[in-house]
All heavy atoms as a GROMACS GRO file, in nm:
protein
  529
    1MET      N    1  -4.323   4.901   6.505
    1MET     CA    2  -4.237   4.786   6.527
    1MET      C    3  -4.123   4.790   6.425
    1MET      O    4  -4.145   4.808   6.307
    1MET     CB    5  -4.321   4.659   6.510
    1MET     CG    6  -4.245   4.533   6.529
    1MET     SD    7  -4.362   4.393   6.526
    1MET     CE    8  -4.263   4.272   6.603
    2ALA      N    9  -4.001   4.772   6.472
    2ALA     CA   10  -3.885   4.779   6.383
    2ALA      C   11  -3.831   4.639   6.355
    2ALA      O   12  -3.841   4.550   6.438
    2ALA     CB   13  -3.776   4.865   6.446
    3PHE      N   14  -3.780   4.622   6.235
    3PHE     CA   15  -3.718   4.496   6.194
    3PHE      C   16  -3.575   4.525   6.153
    3PHE      O   17  -3.551   4.619   6.079
    3PHE     CB   18  -3.787   4.437   6.070
    3PHE     CG   19  -3.932   4.403   6.086
    3PHE    CD1   20  -4.030   4.486   6.034
    3PHE    CD2   21  -3.972   4.286   6.150
    3PHE    CE1   22  -4.164   4.455   6.045
    3PHE    CE2   23  -4.106   4.253   6.162
    3PHE     CZ   24  -4.203   4.338   6.109
    4ASP      N   25  -3.482   4.443   6.198
    4ASP     CA   26  -3.347   4.445   6.144
    4ASP      C   27  -3.341   4.334   6.039
    4ASP      O   28  -3.371   4.219   6.068
    4ASP     CB   29  -3.242   4.416   6.253
    4ASP     CG   30  -3.224   4.531   6.350
    4ASP    OD1   31  -3.259   4.645   6.314
    4ASP    OD2   32  -3.174   4.507   6.461
    5VAL      N   33  -3.306   4.371   5.918
    5VAL     CA   34  -3.291   4.272   5.810
    5VAL      C   35  -3.143   4.236   5.807
    5VAL      O   36  -3.058   4.323   5.789
    5VAL     CB   37  -3.337   4.330   5.675
    5VAL    CG1   38  -3.323   4.227   5.566
    5VAL    CG2   39  -3.482   4.379   5.686
    6VAL      N   40  -3.114   4.107   5.826
    6VAL     CA   41  -2.975   4.063   5.838
    6VAL      C   42  -2.935   3.971   5.723
    6VAL      O   43  -3.020   3.912   5.657
    6VAL     CB   44  -2.950   3.991   5.973
    6VAL    CG1   45  -2.978   4.084   6.090
    6VAL    CG2   46  -3.032   3.864   5.984
    7ALA      N   47  -2.805   3.960   5.703
    7ALA     CA   48  -2.751   3.872   5.600
    7ALA      C   49  -2.766   3.726   5.645
    7ALA      O   50  -2.724   3.693   5.756
    7ALA     CB   51  -2.605   3.904   5.574
    8PRO      N   52  -2.824   3.639   5.562
    8PRO     CA   53  -2.839   3.499   5.599
    8PRO      C   54  -2.709   3.419   5.584
    8PRO      O   55  -2.699   3.307   5.632
    8PRO     CB   56  -2.945   3.448   5.501
    8PRO     CG   57  -2.928   3.535   5.382
    8PRO     CD   58  -2.886   3.671   5.434
    9MET      N   59  -2.612   3.478   5.514
    9MET     CA   60  -2.484   3.412   5.489
    9MET      C   61  -2.382   3.519   5.452
    9MET      O   62  -2.419   3.631   5.418
    9MET     CB   63  -2.500   3.313   5.372
    9MET     CG   64  -2.534   3.381   5.241
    9MET     SD   65  -2.584   3.268   5.110
    9MET     CE   66  -2.755   3.244   5.151
   10PRO      N   67  -2.252   3.486   5.460
   10PRO     CA   68  -2.153   3.584   5.417
   10PRO      C   69  -2.158   3.603   5.265
   10PRO      O   70  -2.193   3.511   5.192
   10PRO     CB   71  -2.020   3.523   5.461
   10PRO     CG   72  -2.047   3.379   5.486
   10PRO     CD   73  -2.195   3.363   5.509
   11GLY      N   74  -2.127   3.724   5.220
   11GLY     CA   75  -2.128   3.751   5.077
   11GLY      C   76  -2.094   3.896   5.049
   11GLY      O   77  -2.044   3.967   5.135
   12THR      N   78  -2.125   3.938   4.928
   12THR     CA   79  -2.098   4.075   4.881
   12THR      C   80  -2.230   4.138   4.838
   12THR      O   81  -2.310   4.075   4.769
   12THR     CB   82  -2.000   4.072   4.762
   12THR    OG1   83  -1.881   4.004   4.802
   12THR    CG2   84  -1.965   4.213   4.716
   13ILE      N   85  -2.249   4.264   4.876
   13ILE     CA   86  -2.369   4.337   4.836
   13ILE      C   87  -2.356   4.370   4.688
   13ILE      O   88  -2.269   4.446   4.646
   13ILE     CB   89  -2.388   4.467   4.918
   13ILE    CG1   90  -2.394   4.436   5.068
   13ILE    CG2   91  -2.511   4.543   4.871
   13ILE    CD1   92  -2.507   4.345   5.110
   14LYS      N   93  -2.443   4.309   4.607
   14LYS     CA   94  -2.439   4.328   4.462
   14LYS      C   95  -2.523   4.449   4.420
   14LYS      O   96  -2.483   4.527   4.336
   14LYS     CB   97  -2.490   4.201   4.395
   14LYS     CG   98  -2.506   4.209   4.248
   14LYS     CD   99  -2.404   4.127   4.178
   14LYS     CE  100  -2.434   4.134   4.030
   14LYS     NZ  101  -2.339   4.074   3.948
   15GLU      N  102  -2.642   4.462   4.482
   15GLU     CA  103  -2.733   4.571   4.444
   15GLU      C  104  -2.821   4.607   4.562
   15GLU      O  105  -2.869   4.520   4.634
   15GLU     CB  106  -2.821   4.527   4.327
   15GLU     CG  107  -2.916   4.633   4.277
   15GLU     CD  108  -3.005   4.585   4.162
   15GLU    OE1  109  -2.992   4.469   4.118
   15GLU    OE2  110  -3.089   4.664   4.120
   16ILE      N  111  -2.843   4.737   4.581
   16ILE     CA  112  -2.938   4.786   4.681
   16ILE      C  113  -3.058   4.839   4.603
   16ILE      O  114  -3.045   4.933   4.525
   16ILE     CB  115  -2.877   4.894   4.771
   16ILE    CG1  116  -2.757   4.834   4.848
   16ILE    CG2  117  -2.981   4.950   4.868
   16ILE    CD1  118  -2.678   4.933   4.928
   17ILE      N  119  -3.172   4.776   4.623
   17ILE     CA  120  -3.291   4.807   4.544
   17ILE      C  121  -3.371   4.922   4.603
   17ILE      O  122  -3.431   5.000   4.530
   17ILE     CB  123  -3.377   4.678   4.531
   17ILE    CG1  124  -3.296   4.570   4.459
   17ILE    CG2  125  -3.509   4.706   4.459
   17ILE    CD1  126  -3.355   4.432   4.468
   18VAL      N  127  -3.370   4.934   4.735
   18VAL     CA  128  -3.451   5.036   4.804
   18VAL      C  129  -3.364   5.153   4.847
   18VAL      O  130  -3.242   5.145   4.845
   18VAL     CB  131  -3.523   4.976   4.926
   18VAL    CG1  132  -3.625   4.872   4.883
   18VAL    CG2  133  -3.425   4.917   5.025
   19LYS      N  134  -3.429   5.260   4.889
   19LYS     CA  135  -3.358   5.373   4.949
   19LYS      C  136  -3.429   5.415   5.077
   19LYS      O  137  -3.544   5.378   5.100
   19LYS     CB  138  -3.342   5.489   4.850
   19LYS     CG  139  -3.470   5.543   4.793
   19LYS     CD  140  -3.437   5.646   4.684
   19LYS     CE  141  -3.560   5.708   4.624
   19LYS     NZ  142  -3.649   5.619   4.554
   20THR      N  143  -3.360   5.490   5.159
   20THR     CA  144  -3.416   5.535   5.285
   20THR      C  145  -3.547   5.610   5.260
   20THR      O  146  -3.554   5.694   5.169
   20THR     CB  147  -3.316   5.626   5.360
   20THR    OG1  148  -3.195   5.553   5.377
   20THR    CG2  149  -3.369   5.669   5.495
   21GLY      N  150  -3.650   5.577   5.337
   21GLY     CA  151  -3.780   5.642   5.323
   21GLY      C  152  -3.879   5.562   5.240
   21GLY      O  153  -3.999   5.591   5.241
   22ASP      N  154  -3.831   5.463   5.166
   22ASP     CA  155  -3.921   5.380   5.084
   22ASP      C  156  -4.014   5.298   5.172
   22ASP      O  157  -3.971   5.243   5.274
   22ASP     CB  158  -3.842   5.282   4.996
   22ASP     CG  159  -3.778   5.346   4.875
   22ASP    OD1  160  -3.798   5.468   4.854
   22ASP    OD2  161  -3.708   5.275   4.801
   23ALA      N  162  -4.140   5.289   5.133
   23ALA     CA  163  -4.235   5.197   5.197
   23ALA      C  164  -4.221   5.062   5.127
   23ALA      O  165  -4.217   5.056   5.005
   23ALA     CB  166  -4.376   5.250   5.185
   24VAL      N  167  -4.210   4.956   5.207
   24VAL     CA  168  -4.196   4.822   5.149
   24VAL      C  169  -4.302   4.729   5.207
   24VAL      O  170  -4.352   4.751   5.317
   24VAL     CB  171  -4.055   4.764   5.173
   24VAL    CG1  172  -3.950   4.845   5.100
   24VAL    CG2  173  -4.022   4.753   5.321
   25LYS      N  174  -4.334   4.628   5.131
   25LYS     CA  175  -4.430   4.526   5.174
   25LYS      C  176  -4.356   4.397   5.206
   25LYS      O  177  -4.244   4.376   5.159
   25LYS     CB  178  -4.532   4.501   5.062
   25LYS     CG  179  -4.616   4.623   5.029
   25LYS     CD  180  -4.743   4.582   4.959
   25LYS     CE  181  -4.835   4.696   4.925
   25LYS     NZ  182  -4.856   4.795   5.024
   26GLU      N  183  -4.419   4.313   5.285
   26GLU     CA  184  -4.360   4.184   5.320
   26GLU      C  185  -4.319   4.108   5.194
   26GLU      O  186  -4.393   4.107   5.095
   26GLU     CB  187  -4.461   4.102   5.400
   26GLU     CG  188  -4.403   3.973   5.454
   26GLU     CD  189  -4.497   3.901   5.550
   26GLU    OE1  190  -4.606   3.954   5.578
   26GLU    OE2  191  -4.460   3.793   5.594
   27ASP      N  192  -4.202   4.048   5.197
   27ASP     CA  193  -4.144   3.969   5.088
   27ASP      C  194  -4.097   4.053   4.969
   27ASP      O  195  -4.057   3.997   4.866
   27ASP     CB  196  -4.240   3.859   5.040
   27ASP     CG  197  -4.265   3.754   5.148
   27ASP    OD1  198  -4.172   3.728   5.227
   27ASP    OD2  199  -4.375   3.700   5.152
   28GLU      N  200  -4.098   4.185   4.978
   28GLU     CA  201  -4.043   4.269   4.871
   28GLU      C  202  -3.891   4.266   4.878
   28GLU      O  203  -3.831   4.269   4.986
   28GLU     CB  204  -4.094   4.413   4.890
   28GLU     CG  205  -4.055   4.506   4.777
   28GLU     CD  206  -4.119   4.644   4.790
   28GLU    OE1  207  -4.227   4.656   4.850
   28GLU    OE2  208  -4.059   4.739   4.738
   29GLU      N  209  -3.827   4.258   4.762
   29GLU     CA  210  -3.681   4.254   4.758
   29GLU      C  211  -3.620   4.388   4.800
   29GLU      O  212  -3.665   4.493   4.755
   29GLU     CB  213  -3.631   4.217   4.618
   29GLU     CG  214  -3.659   4.073   4.582
   29GLU     CD  215  -3.600   4.031   4.448
   29GLU    OE1  216  -3.524   4.110   4.386
   29GLU    OE2  217  -3.629   3.919   4.405
   30LEU      N  218  -3.518   4.380   4.887
   30LEU     CA  219  -3.450   4.499   4.936
   30LEU      C  220  -3.308   4.509   4.880
   30LEU      O  221  -3.263   4.615   4.840
   30LEU     CB  222  -3.442   4.496   5.089
   30LEU     CG  223  -3.572   4.475   5.166
   30LEU    CD1  224  -3.543   4.460   5.314
   30LEU    CD2  225  -3.668   4.589   5.141
   31ILE      N  226  -3.240   4.397   4.882
   31ILE     CA  227  -3.098   4.390   4.848
   31ILE      C  228  -3.071   4.259   4.774
   31ILE      O  229  -3.136   4.159   4.801
   31ILE     CB  230  -3.012   4.397   4.977
   31ILE    CG1  231  -3.014   4.540   5.035
   31ILE    CG2  232  -2.868   4.352   4.954
   31ILE    CD1  233  -2.937   4.557   5.163
   32ILE      N  234  -2.974   4.263   4.684
   32ILE     CA  235  -2.924   4.140   4.621
   32ILE      C  236  -2.787   4.112   4.683
   32ILE      O  237  -2.697   4.196   4.676
   32ILE     CB  238  -2.912   4.153   4.467
   32ILE    CG1  239  -3.046   4.190   4.405
   32ILE    CG2  240  -2.855   4.024   4.408
   32ILE    CD1  241  -3.156   4.087   4.420
   33LEU      N  242  -2.775   3.994   4.744
   33LEU     CA  243  -2.650   3.951   4.807
   33LEU      C  244  -2.588   3.842   4.721
   33LEU      O  245  -2.653   3.741   4.692
   33LEU     CB  246  -2.680   3.896   4.948
   33LEU     CG  247  -2.562   3.838   5.025
   33LEU    CD1  248  -2.465   3.948   5.066
   33LEU    CD2  249  -2.611   3.763   5.147
   34GLU      N  250  -2.466   3.864   4.678
   34GLU     CA  251  -2.397   3.762   4.600
   34GLU      C  252  -2.316   3.674   4.695
   34GLU      O  253  -2.233   3.725   4.772
   34GLU     CB  254  -2.305   3.827   4.497
   34GLU     CG  255  -2.242   3.726   4.403
   34GLU     CD  256  -2.164   3.792   4.291
   34GLU    OE1  257  -2.091   3.889   4.319
   34GLU    OE2  258  -2.177   3.747   4.177
   35ALA      N  259  -2.345   3.544   4.692
   35ALA     CA  260  -2.275   3.449   4.778
   35ALA      C  261  -2.264   3.317   4.703
   35ALA      O  262  -2.359   3.274   4.638
   35ALA     CB  263  -2.352   3.430   4.908
   36MET      N  264  -2.149   3.256   4.711
   36MET     CA  265  -2.124   3.128   4.644
   36MET      C  266  -2.160   3.136   4.495
   36MET      O  267  -2.223   3.047   4.440
   36MET     CB  268  -2.202   3.015   4.713
   36MET     CG  269  -2.158   2.997   4.858
   36MET     SD  270  -2.247   2.867   4.946
   36MET     CE  271  -2.410   2.936   4.958
   37LYS      N  272  -2.126   3.247   4.432
   37LYS     CA  273  -2.148   3.271   4.289
   37LYS      C  274  -2.296   3.271   4.250
   37LYS      O  275  -2.331   3.253   4.135
   37LYS     CB  276  -2.070   3.172   4.204
   37LYS     CG  277  -1.921   3.185   4.228
   37LYS     CD  278  -1.841   3.099   4.136
   37LYS     CE  279  -1.695   3.124   4.169
   37LYS     NZ  280  -1.602   3.038   4.107
   38MET      N  281  -2.383   3.294   4.349
   38MET     CA  282  -2.527   3.303   4.322
   38MET      C  283  -2.577   3.437   4.376
   38MET      O  284  -2.525   3.489   4.473
   38MET     CB  285  -2.603   3.190   4.393
   38MET     CG  286  -2.573   3.053   4.337
   38MET     SD  287  -2.651   2.916   4.428
   38MET     CE  288  -2.799   2.985   4.494
   39GLU      N  289  -2.680   3.490   4.308
   39GLU     CA  290  -2.744   3.613   4.356
   39GLU      C  291  -2.863   3.573   4.443
   39GLU      O  292  -2.951   3.501   4.399
   39GLU     CB  293  -2.788   3.700   4.239
   39GLU     CG  294  -2.670   3.756   4.162
   39GLU     CD  295  -2.711   3.850   4.051
   39GLU    OE1  296  -2.830   3.877   4.033
   39GLU    OE2  297  -2.620   3.899   3.982
   40ASN      N  298  -2.862   3.620   4.567
   40ASN     CA  299  -2.966   3.585   4.663
   40ASN      C  300  -3.045   3.711   4.700
   40ASN      O  301  -2.988   3.805   4.756
   40ASN     CB  302  -2.902   3.528   4.790
   40ASN     CG  303  -2.817   3.406   4.761
   40ASN    OD1  304  -2.870   3.299   4.744
   40ASN    ND2  305  -2.686   3.424   4.751
   41PRO      N  306  -3.175   3.714   4.671
   41PRO     CA  307  -3.254   3.830   4.710
   41PRO      C  308  -3.277   3.830   4.861
   41PRO      O  309  -3.308   3.727   4.920
   41PRO     CB  310  -3.385   3.812   4.635
   41PRO     CG  311  -3.394   3.667   4.604
   41PRO     CD  312  -3.252   3.616   4.597
   42ILE      N  313  -3.257   3.946   4.922
   42ILE     CA  314  -3.287   3.965   5.064
   42ILE      C  315  -3.419   4.042   5.068
   42ILE      O  316  -3.429   4.151   5.010
   42ILE     CB  317  -3.176   4.044   5.136
   42ILE    CG1  318  -3.038   3.980   5.111
   42ILE    CG2  319  -3.207   4.058   5.284
   42ILE    CD1  320  -3.025   3.836   5.156
   43VAL      N  321  -3.519   3.985   5.133
   43VAL     CA  322  -3.654   4.043   5.129
   43VAL      C  323  -3.697   4.098   5.264
   43VAL      O  324  -3.642   4.060   5.368
   43VAL     CB  325  -3.757   3.939   5.078
   43VAL    CG1  326  -3.722   3.892   4.938
   43VAL    CG2  327  -3.768   3.821   5.174
   44ALA      N  328  -3.797   4.184   5.262
   44ALA     CA  329  -3.853   4.242   5.384
   44ALA      C  330  -3.928   4.135   5.463
   44ALA      O  331  -4.009   4.062   5.405
   44ALA     CB  332  -3.946   4.358   5.349
   45PRO      N  333  -3.904   4.127   5.594
   45PRO     CA  334  -3.976   4.028   5.677
   45PRO      C  335  -4.118   4.071   5.709
   45PRO      O  336  -4.198   3.992   5.758
   45PRO     CB  337  -3.890   4.022   5.804
   45PRO     CG  338  -3.825   4.156   5.811
   45PRO     CD  339  -3.803   4.199   5.668
   46GLY      N  340  -4.150   4.197   5.680
   46GLY     CA  341  -4.285   4.249   5.705
   46GLY      C  342  -4.301   4.384   5.639
   46GLY      O  343  -4.206   4.438   5.581
   47ASN      N  344  -4.420   4.440   5.647
   47ASN     CA  345  -4.445   4.573   5.591
   47ASN      C  346  -4.374   4.677   5.677
   47ASN      O  347  -4.365   4.662   5.799
   47ASN     CB  348  -4.595   4.603   5.589
   47ASN     CG  349  -4.672   4.509   5.498
   47ASN    OD1  350  -4.616   4.444   5.412
   47ASN    ND2  351  -4.802   4.504   5.518
   48GLY      N  352  -4.326   4.783   5.613
   48GLY     CA  353  -4.260   4.889   5.689
   48GLY      C  354  -4.201   4.994   5.599
   48GLY      O  355  -4.225   4.996   5.478
   49THR      N  356  -4.123   5.082   5.660
   49THR     CA  357  -4.053   5.188   5.589
   49THR      C  358  -3.904   5.170   5.613
   49THR      O  359  -3.863   5.139   5.724
   49THR     CB  360  -4.098   5.326   5.642
   49THR    OG1  361  -4.239   5.338   5.627
   49THR    CG2  362  -4.031   5.440   5.568
   50VAL      N  363  -3.825   5.190   5.508
   50VAL     CA  364  -3.680   5.178   5.522
   50VAL      C  365  -3.630   5.296   5.605
   50VAL      O  366  -3.638   5.411   5.563
   50VAL     CB  367  -3.611   5.176   5.383
   50VAL    CG1  368  -3.460   5.168   5.398
   50VAL    CG2  369  -3.663   5.060   5.298
   51LYS      N  370  -3.581   5.266   5.726
   51LYS     CA  371  -3.530   5.370   5.817
   51LYS      C  372  -3.382   5.396   5.794
   51LYS      O  373  -3.336   5.509   5.806
   51LYS     CB  374  -3.553   5.330   5.964
   51LYS     CG  375  -3.698   5.318   6.002
   51LYS     CD  376  -3.767   5.452   5.998
   51LYS     CE  377  -3.910   5.442   6.044
   51LYS     NZ  378  -3.988   5.560   6.009
   52GLU      N  379  -3.308   5.288   5.767
   52GLU     CA  380  -3.163   5.302   5.753
   52GLU      C  381  -3.109   5.188   5.668
   52GLU      O  382  -3.153   5.074   5.682
   52GLU     CB  383  -3.099   5.299   5.892
   52GLU     CG  384  -2.952   5.331   5.894
   52GLU     CD  385  -2.895   5.333   6.037
   52GLU    OE1  386  -2.970   5.310   6.134
   52GLU    OE2  387  -2.774   5.355   6.048
   53ILE      N  388  -3.014   5.220   5.582
   53ILE     CA  389  -2.942   5.118   5.505
   53ILE      C  390  -2.800   5.120   5.558
   53ILE      O  391  -2.732   5.222   5.553
   53ILE     CB  392  -2.947   5.148   5.354
   53ILE    CG1  393  -3.092   5.148   5.306
   53ILE    CG2  394  -2.863   5.046   5.277
   53ILE    CD1  395  -3.112   5.195   5.164
   54LYS      N  396  -2.755   5.007   5.613
   54LYS     CA  397  -2.627   5.002   5.683
   54LYS      C  398  -2.512   4.951   5.597
   54LYS      O  399  -2.401   4.934   5.648
   54LYS     CB  400  -2.641   4.916   5.808
   54LYS     CG  401  -2.735   4.977   5.911
   54LYS     CD  402  -2.729   4.902   6.042
   54LYS     CE  403  -2.792   4.979   6.154
   54LYS     NZ  404  -2.702   5.075   6.217
   55VAL      N  405  -2.537   4.926   5.469
   55VAL     CA  406  -2.433   4.876   5.378
   55VAL      C  407  -2.438   4.955   5.248
   55VAL      O  408  -2.533   5.030   5.223
   55VAL     CB  409  -2.452   4.725   5.348
   55VAL    CG1  410  -2.428   4.642   5.472
   55VAL    CG2  411  -2.589   4.697   5.289
   56LYS      N  412  -2.334   4.938   5.167
   56LYS     CA  413  -2.336   4.996   5.033
   56LYS      C  414  -2.294   4.890   4.933
   56LYS      O  415  -2.238   4.787   4.971
   56LYS     CB  416  -2.252   5.123   5.023
   56LYS     CG  417  -2.110   5.110   5.068
   56LYS     CD  418  -2.045   5.247   5.075
   56LYS     CE  419  -1.902   5.248   5.114
   56LYS     NZ  420  -1.862   5.168   5.227
   57GLU      N  421  -2.324   4.913   4.807
   57GLU     CA  422  -2.289   4.815   4.704
   57GLU      C  423  -2.139   4.790   4.705
   57GLU      O  424  -2.060   4.883   4.718
   57GLU     CB  425  -2.338   4.863   4.567
   57GLU     CG  426  -2.490   4.859   4.557
   57GLU     CD  427  -2.545   4.906   4.424
   57GLU    OE1  428  -2.468   4.929   4.330
   57GLU    OE2  429  -2.669   4.920   4.415
   58GLY      N  430  -2.103   4.663   4.695
   58GLY     CA  431  -1.962   4.624   4.697
   58GLY      C  432  -1.913   4.583   4.835
   58GLY      O  433  -1.806   4.522   4.847
   59ASP      N  434  -1.989   4.615   4.942
   59ASP     CA  435  -1.949   4.576   5.077
   59ASP      C  436  -1.949   4.425   5.093
   59ASP      O  437  -2.038   4.356   5.042
   59ASP     CB  438  -2.045   4.634   5.182
   59ASP     CG  439  -2.020   4.781   5.213
   59ASP    OD1  440  -1.929   4.841   5.152
   59ASP    OD2  441  -2.094   4.835   5.297
   60LYS      N  442  -1.851   4.374   5.166
   60LYS     CA  443  -1.849   4.233   5.206
   60LYS      C  444  -1.918   4.227   5.343
   60LYS      O  445  -1.889   4.309   5.431
   60LYS     CB  446  -1.706   4.183   5.217
   60LYS     CG  447  -1.631   4.196   5.085
   60LYS     CD  448  -1.572   4.063   5.046
   60LYS     CE  449  -1.488   4.072   4.921
   60LYS     NZ  450  -1.562   4.066   4.799
   61VAL      N  451  -2.010   4.132   5.359
   61VAL     CA  452  -2.085   4.122   5.484
   61VAL      C  453  -2.071   3.981   5.542
   61VAL      O  454  -2.040   3.886   5.472
   61VAL     CB  455  -2.234   4.156   5.465
   61VAL    CG1  456  -2.251   4.301   5.419
   61VAL    CG2  457  -2.302   4.063   5.365
   62ASN      N  458  -2.096   3.973   5.672
   62ASN     CA  459  -2.090   3.846   5.744
   62ASN      C  460  -2.231   3.798   5.777
   62ASN      O  461  -2.326   3.877   5.779
   62ASN     CB  462  -2.011   3.864   5.875
   62ASN     CG  463  -1.867   3.900   5.849
   62ASN    OD1  464  -1.800   3.837   5.768
   62ASN    ND2  465  -1.820   4.004   5.915
   63THR      N  466  -2.244   3.671   5.809
   63THR     CA  467  -2.371   3.615   5.853
   63THR      C  468  -2.423   3.694   5.972
   63THR      O  469  -2.347   3.729   6.062
   63THR     CB  470  -2.353   3.467   5.893
   63THR    OG1  471  -2.298   3.397   5.782
   63THR    CG2  472  -2.486   3.404   5.932
   64SER      N  473  -2.552   3.727   5.970
   64SER     CA  474  -2.623   3.799   6.077
   64SER      C  475  -2.587   3.948   6.086
   64SER      O  476  -2.632   4.016   6.177
   64SER     CB  477  -2.604   3.733   6.214
   64SER     OG  478  -2.656   3.601   6.210
   65GLN      N  479  -2.508   3.998   5.993
   65GLN     CA  480  -2.480   4.143   5.991
   65GLN      C  481  -2.606   4.217   5.949
   65GLN      O  482  -2.676   4.174   5.857
   65GLN     CB  483  -2.365   4.173   5.894
   65GLN     CG  484  -2.327   4.320   5.890
   65GLN     CD  485  -2.203   4.344   5.804
   65GLN    OE1  486  -2.119   4.254   5.787
   65GLN    NE2  487  -2.192   4.463   5.751
   66ILE      N  488  -2.636   4.328   6.018
   66ILE     CA  489  -2.756   4.406   5.984
   66ILE      C  490  -2.732   4.480   5.853
   66ILE      O  491  -2.633   4.550   5.836
   66ILE     CB  492  -2.790   4.506   6.097
   66ILE    CG1  493  -2.823   4.430   6.226
   66ILE    CG2  494  -2.907   4.595   6.056
   66ILE    CD1  495  -2.840   4.518   6.347
   67LEU      N  496  -2.826   4.462   5.759
   67LEU     CA  497  -2.817   4.526   5.628
   67LEU      C  498  -2.908   4.648   5.620
   67LEU      O  499  -2.869   4.753   5.571
   67LEU     CB  500  -2.856   4.426   5.519
   67LEU     CG  501  -2.781   4.292   5.517
   67LEU    CD1  502  -2.838   4.201   5.410
   67LEU    CD2  503  -2.633   4.313   5.499
   68VAL      N  504  -3.032   4.630   5.665
   68VAL     CA  505  -3.134   4.734   5.655
   68VAL      C  506  -3.217   4.735   5.784
   68VAL      O  507  -3.243   4.629   5.841
   68VAL     CB  508  -3.230   4.707   5.534
   68VAL    CG1  509  -3.341   4.810   5.525
   68VAL    CG2  510  -3.152   4.702   5.404
   69VAL      N  511  -3.256   4.855   5.827
   69VAL     CA  512  -3.347   4.868   5.940
   69VAL      C  513  -3.481   4.917   5.885
   69VAL      O  514  -3.487   5.022   5.817
   69VAL     CB  515  -3.294   4.967   6.046
   69VAL    CG1  516  -3.393   4.982   6.161
   69VAL    CG2  517  -3.157   4.920   6.098
   70LEU      N  518  -3.587   4.842   5.912
   70LEU     CA  519  -3.724   4.881   5.873
   70LEU      C  520  -3.798   4.927   5.997
   70LEU      O  521  -3.782   4.871   6.104
   70LEU     CB  522  -3.798   4.763   5.810
   70LEU     CG  523  -3.740   4.702   5.683
   70LEU    CD1  524  -3.827   4.585   5.638
   70LEU    CD2  525  -3.731   4.805   5.573
   71GLY      N  526  -3.883   5.028   5.980
   71GLY     CA  527  -3.963   5.076   6.092
   71GLY      C  528  -4.108   5.074   6.058
   71GLY      O  529  -4.150   5.046   5.949
   0.00000   0.00000   0.00000
C-alpha cells in the first residue's frame, strides 16, 4: 500500500530527514516544513519505505503538494 505524504499548508522545505530507501514507522518525522515562521514536522502516516522524495531543501510548496511517496 502506498501513501502520498502531502504538505498541510504552503511553506518552504527547511530540512529533509529521510532518504530514498529508508524504512519509516508511523509518526516518524520525514521533513521539516517552515510556514508562518514556525517549523512544522511532516510525519509518516503509516509504516513503509521511502519510494520517492519529490522536493528538495529550499523548495516552496503549496497546500496538498506531494512531498514524499511511501510504499
